[in-house]
C-alpha positions as CSV (number, residue, x, y, z in Angstrom):
1,M,-30.6,16.7,-13.3
2,K,-27.9,15.5,-15.7
3,N,-28.8,14.6,-19.2
4,L,-29.3,10.9,-19.6
5,T,-28.9,9.3,-23.0
6,P,-32.0,7.9,-24.7
7,L,-30.4,4.4,-24.5
8,L,-30.2,4.6,-20.7
9,F,-33.8,5.9,-20.5
10,A,-34.9,3.0,-22.7
11,I,-33.8,0.4,-20.1
12,T,-36.8,-0.7,-18.0
13,C,-37.1,-2.3,-14.6
14,C,-36.4,-6.1,-14.6
15,S,-35.3,-6.3,-18.2
16,V,-32.5,-8.8,-18.8
17,N,-29.4,-8.4,-20.9
18,A,-29.5,-11.1,-23.5
19,E,-25.6,-11.4,-23.7
20,T,-24.9,-11.5,-19.9
21,N,-28.2,-12.9,-18.7
22,L,-28.0,-10.3,-15.9
23,P,-30.9,-8.0,-14.8
24,E,-30.5,-4.5,-16.1
25,P,-30.9,-1.5,-13.8
26,S,-34.2,0.3,-13.8
27,K,-34.7,3.9,-14.9
28,Q,-34.8,4.8,-11.2
29,A,-31.5,3.2,-10.5
30,I,-29.9,4.9,-13.5
31,E,-31.3,8.3,-12.4
32,Y,-29.9,7.7,-8.9
33,A,-26.4,6.8,-10.3
34,Q,-26.4,9.8,-12.6
35,N,-27.7,12.4,-10.1
36,M,-26.0,11.3,-6.9
37,I,-22.3,11.8,-6.2
38,I,-20.5,8.4,-6.4
39,V,-17.2,8.3,-4.5
40,D,-15.1,5.3,-5.1
41,G,-12.4,4.9,-2.5
42,H,-9.8,3.2,-4.6
43,I,-9.2,2.8,-8.4
44,D,-5.8,1.8,-9.7
45,V,-5.7,3.8,-13.0
46,P,-2.3,5.4,-12.4
47,Y,-0.4,2.2,-12.0
48,R,-2.4,0.6,-14.9
49,V,-1.2,3.3,-17.3
50,H,2.3,3.1,-15.7
51,E,2.6,-0.6,-16.6
52,E,1.2,-0.1,-20.1
53,W,0.1,3.2,-21.5
54,V,-3.5,3.5,-22.6
55,D,-5.5,6.7,-23.0
56,V,-8.4,6.3,-20.6
57,T,-10.0,9.5,-21.8
58,E,-11.3,7.4,-24.6
59,A,-12.9,3.9,-24.7
60,T,-10.4,1.2,-23.9
61,D,-10.6,-2.5,-24.8
62,A,-9.2,-3.7,-21.4
63,G,-9.1,-2.5,-17.8
64,D,-12.0,-1.5,-15.6
65,F,-12.0,2.3,-16.1
66,D,-12.3,4.8,-18.9
67,L,-14.2,8.0,-19.5
68,P,-17.1,6.6,-21.5
69,R,-17.8,3.8,-19.0
70,A,-17.4,6.2,-16.1
71,K,-20.0,8.5,-17.7
72,T,-22.3,5.5,-18.2
73,G,-21.9,4.4,-14.6
74,G,-22.3,7.9,-13.1
75,L,-19.0,7.8,-11.4
76,N,-18.1,11.2,-10.1
77,A,-15.2,11.0,-7.7
78,P,-12.9,8.0,-8.0
79,F,-9.9,8.3,-5.7
80,M,-6.9,7.7,-7.9
81,S,-4.6,5.3,-6.2
82,I,-1.0,6.5,-6.0
83,Y,0.2,3.0,-5.5
84,I,3.8,2.2,-4.5
85,P,4.9,-1.5,-4.6
86,A,6.3,-2.8,-1.4
87,K,9.5,-3.8,-3.2
88,L,10.4,0.0,-3.4
89,D,10.1,0.5,0.4
90,D,13.1,2.2,2.0
91,S,14.4,3.6,-1.2
92,D,14.5,7.1,-2.9
93,E,12.8,5.4,-5.8
94,S,9.7,4.9,-3.7
95,T,9.3,8.7,-3.4
96,A,10.1,9.3,-7.0
97,H,7.6,6.7,-8.1
98,A,4.8,8.3,-6.1
99,H,5.5,11.6,-7.8
100,R,5.3,9.9,-11.2
101,M,2.0,8.4,-10.3
102,I,0.6,11.9,-9.4
103,D,2.1,13.2,-12.7
104,Y,0.0,10.6,-14.6
105,V,-3.2,11.9,-13.0
106,E,-2.3,15.5,-13.7
107,A,-1.6,14.4,-17.3
108,L,-5.0,12.7,-17.5
109,V,-6.7,16.0,-16.5
110,G,-4.5,17.9,-19.0
111,R,-5.5,15.6,-21.8
112,N,-9.2,16.1,-21.1
113,S,-9.9,19.0,-18.8
114,S,-13.5,19.3,-20.1
115,N,-14.3,16.0,-18.3
116,F,-11.7,15.6,-15.5
117,A,-10.5,17.8,-12.7
118,I,-8.2,17.2,-9.6
119,A,-10.2,17.5,-6.4
120,T,-8.5,18.3,-3.1
121,S,-11.6,18.8,-0.9
122,P,-15.2,17.7,-0.7
123,S,-16.2,21.2,-1.8
124,D,-14.2,20.6,-5.0
125,V,-16.0,17.4,-5.6
126,E,-19.4,19.1,-5.1
127,A,-18.5,22.1,-7.3
128,Q,-17.1,19.8,-10.1
129,F,-20.1,17.6,-9.9
130,K,-22.3,20.6,-10.7
131,Q,-20.0,21.3,-13.7
132,D,-20.5,17.8,-14.9
133,L,-16.8,17.0,-14.3
134,I,-15.4,13.8,-12.9
135,S,-13.3,14.6,-9.9
136,L,-10.0,12.9,-9.4
137,P,-9.0,13.0,-5.7
138,L,-5.7,11.4,-4.8
139,G,-5.0,8.6,-2.2
140,M,-1.5,7.3,-1.6
141,E,-1.4,3.5,-1.2
142,N,1.6,2.7,0.9
143,G,3.2,5.4,3.1
144,S,6.7,4.3,2.1
145,P,7.4,7.5,0.0
146,I,7.2,9.6,3.2
147,Q,10.7,8.2,4.2
148,G,10.2,9.1,7.8
149,D,10.2,12.8,6.9
150,L,7.2,15.0,7.8
151,N,8.5,17.6,5.3
152,I,8.0,15.0,2.5
153,L,4.5,14.4,3.9
154,K,3.7,18.2,3.4
155,V,5.1,18.0,-0.1
156,F,2.6,15.3,-1.0
157,F,-0.2,17.1,0.7
158,D,0.6,20.1,-1.4
159,R,0.5,17.9,-4.5
160,G,-3.1,16.8,-3.6
161,I,-2.7,13.6,-1.5
162,R,-5.8,13.4,0.7
163,Y,-5.5,9.9,2.2
164,I,-2.6,7.6,2.9
165,T,-2.9,3.8,3.2
166,L,-0.2,3.4,5.8
167,T,1.4,0.3,4.4
168,H,0.8,-2.3,1.6
169,A,2.0,-5.9,1.3
170,K,5.0,-5.6,3.7
171,S,5.7,-4.1,7.1
172,N,7.2,-0.7,6.4
173,H,8.7,2.2,8.5
174,I,5.1,3.2,9.5
175,S,3.1,0.1,10.2
176,D,2.8,-3.7,10.0
177,S,0.9,-5.2,7.2
178,S,-2.0,-7.7,7.2
179,Y,-0.2,-9.6,4.4
180,D,3.2,-9.8,6.2
181,D,4.1,-12.4,8.8
182,N,6.8,-10.0,9.9
183,K,5.1,-7.9,12.6
184,Q,8.2,-5.9,13.5
185,W,6.3,-3.2,15.3
186,D,3.4,-5.1,16.8
187,G,1.2,-2.5,15.2
188,L,2.3,1.1,14.4
189,S,5.9,2.2,14.6
190,P,6.8,5.2,16.8
191,F,7.0,7.2,13.6
192,G,3.7,5.9,12.5
193,E,2.1,7.4,15.5
194,T,3.8,10.7,14.8
195,L,2.8,10.5,11.2
196,I,-0.9,10.0,12.0
197,A,-0.8,13.1,14.3
198,E,0.7,15.1,11.5
199,M,-1.9,13.8,9.0
200,N,-4.6,14.9,11.4
201,K,-3.0,18.4,11.5
202,L,-2.8,18.7,7.7
203,G,-6.2,17.2,6.9
204,I,-5.0,13.9,5.3
205,M,-7.3,11.0,5.9
206,V,-5.8,7.9,7.6
207,D,-6.5,4.8,5.6
208,I,-6.3,1.5,7.5
209,S,-6.8,-0.9,4.6
210,H,-3.8,-3.3,4.4
211,V,-2.6,-2.7,8.0
212,S,-2.4,-5.5,10.6
213,D,-5.1,-5.8,13.3
214,A,-2.7,-4.5,15.9
215,A,-1.9,-1.5,13.7
216,F,-5.6,-0.8,13.2
217,Y,-6.2,-0.6,17.0
218,D,-3.1,1.6,17.5
219,A,-4.4,3.9,14.8
220,I,-7.8,4.1,16.4
221,N,-6.2,5.2,19.6
222,V,-3.9,7.7,18.0
223,S,-6.0,9.5,15.5
224,T,-8.2,12.4,16.6
225,A,-10.0,12.4,13.2
226,P,-12.3,9.8,11.7
227,M,-10.5,7.2,9.5
228,I,-11.4,5.2,6.4
229,A,-10.9,1.7,5.1
230,S,-10.6,2.8,1.4
231,H,-11.0,-0.7,0.0
232,S,-11.7,-3.4,2.5
233,S,-14.6,-5.8,3.1
234,A,-16.0,-7.8,6.0
235,R,-13.9,-10.7,7.4
236,K,-17.1,-12.5,8.5
237,F,-17.4,-13.8,4.9
238,T,-13.7,-14.6,4.5
239,P,-12.7,-16.2,7.9
240,G,-9.0,-15.9,8.7
241,F,-8.3,-13.2,6.0
242,E,-6.7,-10.5,8.0
243,R,-6.8,-8.0,5.0
244,N,-10.6,-7.8,5.6
245,M,-12.0,-6.2,8.7
246,S,-13.4,-8.1,11.7
247,D,-16.8,-7.2,13.1
248,D,-15.1,-5.5,16.1
249,M,-12.9,-3.4,13.8
250,I,-15.8,-2.3,11.7
251,K,-17.6,-1.2,14.9
252,K,-14.6,0.6,16.3
253,L,-14.1,2.4,13.0
254,A,-17.7,3.6,13.1
255,E,-17.4,4.6,16.8
256,K,-14.8,7.1,15.5
257,N,-17.2,8.2,12.8
258,G,-15.2,6.4,10.1
259,V,-16.3,4.5,7.0
260,I,-15.6,1.1,5.6
261,M,-15.5,1.2,1.8
262,V,-16.4,-2.3,0.4
263,N,-13.9,-3.9,-1.9
264,F,-15.4,-5.6,-5.0
265,G,-12.8,-8.3,-5.6
266,S,-14.2,-11.8,-5.4
267,T,-11.5,-13.0,-3.1
268,F,-12.5,-10.3,-0.7
269,L,-16.2,-11.3,-0.8
270,T,-16.7,-15.0,-0.4
271,K,-15.1,-17.9,1.4
272,E,-15.0,-20.0,-1.7
273,A,-13.1,-17.4,-3.8
274,R,-10.7,-16.7,-0.8
275,E,-9.9,-20.5,-0.5
276,W,-9.3,-20.7,-4.2
277,S,-6.8,-17.8,-4.0
278,D,-5.0,-19.3,-1.0
279,Q,-4.7,-22.6,-2.8
280,Q,-3.3,-21.0,-5.9
281,S,-0.7,-19.2,-3.8
282,R,0.3,-22.5,-2.1
283,V,0.7,-24.3,-5.4
284,K,2.8,-21.4,-6.8
285,K,5.0,-21.3,-3.7
286,E,5.6,-25.1,-4.0
287,L,6.6,-24.7,-7.6
288,E,8.9,-21.8,-6.8
289,E,10.6,-23.8,-4.1
290,K,11.0,-26.8,-6.4
291,Y,12.1,-25.0,-9.6
292,G,13.0,-21.4,-8.7
293,K,11.0,-18.3,-9.2
294,D,12.1,-17.7,-12.8
295,A,11.8,-21.3,-14.0
296,K,10.0,-22.1,-17.2
297,E,7.6,-24.3,-15.2
298,L,6.1,-21.0,-13.8
299,E,5.6,-19.3,-17.1
300,D,2.0,-18.1,-17.4
301,F,1.3,-19.8,-14.0
302,S,-1.8,-17.8,-13.2
303,K,-3.3,-18.3,-16.6
304,N,-2.7,-22.0,-16.7
305,Y,-3.9,-22.5,-13.1
306,R,-7.2,-20.7,-13.8
307,A,-7.7,-22.8,-17.0
308,K,-7.6,-25.9,-14.9
309,K,-9.3,-24.5,-11.8
310,P,-11.5,-21.5,-12.7
311,L,-12.0,-18.8,-10.0
312,P,-15.4,-19.1,-8.4
313,F,-16.6,-15.6,-9.0
314,A,-18.6,-13.7,-6.4
315,N,-21.8,-12.0,-7.6
316,M,-23.6,-8.7,-7.0
317,G,-25.5,-10.3,-4.0
318,D,-22.2,-10.9,-2.3
319,V,-21.2,-7.3,-2.5
320,L,-24.6,-6.3,-1.1
321,D,-24.2,-8.8,1.7
322,H,-21.1,-7.0,2.8
323,I,-22.8,-3.7,2.7
324,D,-25.8,-5.0,4.6
325,H,-23.6,-6.6,7.2
326,A,-21.6,-3.4,7.8
327,V,-24.8,-1.3,8.0
328,K,-26.3,-3.7,10.6
329,L,-23.1,-3.7,12.7
330,T,-22.9,0.1,12.6
331,S,-25.3,2.4,10.8
332,I,-26.2,3.7,7.4
333,D,-23.6,6.4,8.0
334,N,-20.5,4.2,8.1
335,V,-20.5,2.3,4.8
336,G,-19.2,3.3,1.3
337,L,-17.6,1.9,-1.8
338,G,-14.0,1.0,-2.6
339,S,-14.1,-1.1,-5.7
340,D,-10.4,-1.7,-6.3
341,F,-11.1,-1.5,-10.0
342,D,-8.0,-1.9,-12.1
343,G,-6.4,-3.3,-8.9
344,V,-7.9,-6.8,-8.3
345,G,-7.4,-8.1,-11.9
346,D,-9.8,-10.5,-13.4
347,S,-11.6,-11.3,-10.1
348,L,-14.5,-8.9,-10.1
349,P,-18.0,-10.2,-9.4
350,E,-20.6,-11.0,-11.9
351,G,-22.5,-7.8,-12.6
352,L,-19.8,-5.5,-11.4
353,K,-17.0,-5.8,-13.9
354,D,-16.2,-2.2,-14.5
355,V,-17.1,1.4,-13.7
356,G,-20.1,1.3,-16.0
357,D,-21.8,-1.1,-13.7
358,Y,-22.6,1.2,-10.7
359,P,-26.3,1.4,-11.7
360,R,-26.5,-2.4,-11.2
361,L,-25.3,-1.9,-7.7
362,V,-27.8,0.9,-7.1
363,Q,-30.5,-1.4,-8.4
364,G,-29.4,-4.0,-5.9
365,L,-29.6,-1.5,-3.1
366,I,-33.1,-0.5,-4.2
367,D,-34.1,-4.2,-4.3
368,R,-32.9,-4.7,-0.7
369,G,-35.0,-1.9,0.6
370,Y,-32.6,1.0,0.9
371,D,-34.3,4.3,0.3
372,K,-33.0,7.3,-1.7
373,A,-31.3,9.0,1.2
374,A,-29.6,5.8,2.4
375,I,-28.3,5.1,-1.2
376,A,-26.9,8.6,-1.5
377,K,-24.9,8.0,1.7
378,I,-23.5,4.7,0.6
379,L,-22.6,5.9,-2.9
380,G,-20.7,8.9,-1.7
381,G,-22.3,10.9,1.1
382,N,-20.5,9.0,3.9
383,A,-17.1,9.3,2.3
384,L,-17.5,13.1,1.8
385,R,-18.8,13.5,5.4
386,V,-15.6,11.8,6.8
387,W,-13.4,13.9,4.5
388,R,-15.1,17.1,5.8
389,E,-14.7,16.0,9.5
390,V,-11.0,15.4,8.8
391,E,-10.8,18.9,7.4
392,R,-12.5,20.3,10.5
393,T,-10.1,18.4,12.7
394,A,-7.2,19.9,10.8
395,A,-8.6,23.4,11.1
396,T,-8.9,23.1,14.9
397,T,-5.6,21.2,15.6
398,K,-2.4,23.1,16.3
């Protein structure tokens, strides 16, 4: 058992934080969080430090991740998102940018190797957990840097990339995007199918978050290994939001032994937050069409809009509803966590504002009747199981 601070042990079941008015996790929930492997499918630390340097090996005033909060929350294996903006698609800069993002993670480990380590396998995660290290596996968000070249794919595998989100906000040379009206491939491109086959051979997980529905079904048919949705939620709660997964997609993913890793962003969780976001986007588009994208009328648009119409934040119960729904559709073996911390901005639900809050989620799972074994699967066991199966597929594929 890891050592827990006296402060954490002092927290008792059903106590309420006077500042937040939120229930505090019980001693049991804290022990689970500290002693089970927590795998988070998607955390955007590399791009955060790219935009504005901050040393996350120390406590930070902003953002959702830093070492002290990760320790408090019991986070063991956050997949560092190697995020490449869609505006860089079809350029050499896309590939260069991906390498810089990996450099940032390596630098993070270099700054504090007594607490962080790169992980390239589930065995690494388990061994590093025993050493009280936080594992930093790498997932590439947007396959644009591959540039249609399988040799480049191998270079990124050698640098530690262990999943690839096939596309992001725009249709690229691999796949159509759920966010893009331009469905140029009606699913995967021919190269996308080739890429998935090669990912299966190397042992890189196929991530279907962000892809269009048609691309998802293409990937299901092409991949011989289980796949992940690294940071997606259930469309049932956000009707019409293609970025989330339909019930049929969640079931199909599970039939291939995959896992949906629930996104914590409020706009991924509730219809009300989704409608708020869509309305904000419509208003911004109207202003851009009227005044131009760089007009002074759009300065601080998001801040001013939210001041007038605050975002209706989701809450912990909404996150749990998505987990419950996916479990009921499939099984306890097909659900995990993909918070999108440092990636969804100030839209996180009440009670899950940063990586220090995983014990609150564990408490919610306990309160909903999940036993210890089930909680261990949701927190990280299912993600590690898929990763192992992908490795086994690679070992037996020629």
